[in-house]
C-alpha positions in Angstrom: 0.0 0.0 0.0 1.1 3.5 -0.7 2.3 5.5 2.3 0.9 8.8 0.9 -2.6 7.3 0.6 -2.4 6.1 4.2 -1.1 9.4 5.4 -4.0 11.1 3.6 -6.5 8.8 5.4 -4.9 9.7 8.7 -5.1 13.4 7.9 -8.8 12.9 7.2 -9.3 11.6 10.7 -9.5 7.9 9.9 -7.1 6.9 12.6 -7.0 3.3 13.8 -4.5 0.8 15.2 -4.4 -1.0 11.9 -3.7 2.2 9.9 -0.9 3.1 12.3 0.5 -0.4 12.2 0.6 -0.4 8.4 2.1 3.1 8.3 4.7 2.2 10.8 5.6 -0.9 8.9 6.0 1.0 5.7 8.1 3.7 7.4 10.3 0.9 8.8 10.8 -0.5 5.3 11.6 3.0 4.0 14.0 3.6 6.9 11.9 6.5 8.2 12.7 5.4 11.8 11.3 8.3 13.8 8.0 8.2 11.9 7.9 4.4 12.2 8.4 4.6 16.0 5.7 7.2 16.3 3.1 5.4 14.2 3.8 2.1 16.0 3.6 3.8 19.4 0.2 5.0 18.4 -0.8 1.5 17.2 0.1 -0.1 20.5 -1.8 2.7 22.4 -4.9 2.2 20.2 -4.7 -1.6 20.5 -2.4 -2.9 23.2 -3.3 -6.5 22.3 -1.8 -6.4 18.8 1.4 -8.3 19.1 2.7 -7.4 15.6 2.5 -3.7 16.5 4.6 -4.4 19.6 7.2 -6.3 17.5 7.4 -3.4 15.0 7.6 -0.8 17.7 10.4 -2.7 19.4 12.2 -3.0 16.0 11.9 0.7 15.3 13.2 1.6 18.8 16.1 -0.8 18.4 17.1 0.7 15.0 16.9 4.1 16.7 19.3 2.7 19.3 16.7 3.2 22.1 17.6 -0.2 23.5 16.0 0.0 26.9 12.7 1.1 25.4 13.0 -1.5 22.7 13.5 -4.2 25.4 10.4 -3.1 27.2 8.4 -3.1 24.0 9.6 -6.6 23.1 8.8 -7.8 26.7 5.3 -6.4 26.5 4.8 -7.8 23.0 5.9 -11.2 24.1 3.4 -11.2 27.0 0.6 -10.1 24.6 1.6 -12.7 22.0 1.8 -15.4 24.7 -1.7 -14.6 26.0 -3.0 -14.8 22.4 -1.2 -18.1 21.7 0.9 -16.5 19.0 4.0 -18.6 19.7 5.8 -17.5 16.5 5.7 -13.9 17.6 6.9 -14.8 21.1 9.9 -16.6 19.5 10.7 -13.8 17.1 10.6 -11.1 19.8 12.6 -13.3 22.1 15.4 -13.5 19.6 15.5 -9.7 19.2 15.3 -9.3 23.0 18.2 -11.7 23.5 20.3 -9.8 21.0 19.5 -6.5 22.7 20.5 -7.9 26.1 23.7 -9.2 24.7 24.5 -5.8 23.2 23.7 -4.1 26.5 25.9 -6.5 28.4 28.9 -5.9 26.1 28.5 -2.1 26.2 
């Protein structure tokens, strides 16, 4: 989907967790990290039970080198995913969390 179309929808007041998640994911792919983090932060605020938004938010924060915040996002996302039975998301976020902890320990 085209980012400009989604941004127009947002400007028209059609805000939703799914719209923010999609925009955040697109911004991540386009390396617009600040925008990605903001959209994904809004996504988890609008729907705190959407584990994919937590994963994306953690990834954006990690790429911005906000490691402590990224770890918290992954930990929250893992709890959400576990409650939903989304084992794959738990595993994926667990891998990222482990990497971050290793980076923090060696810093």
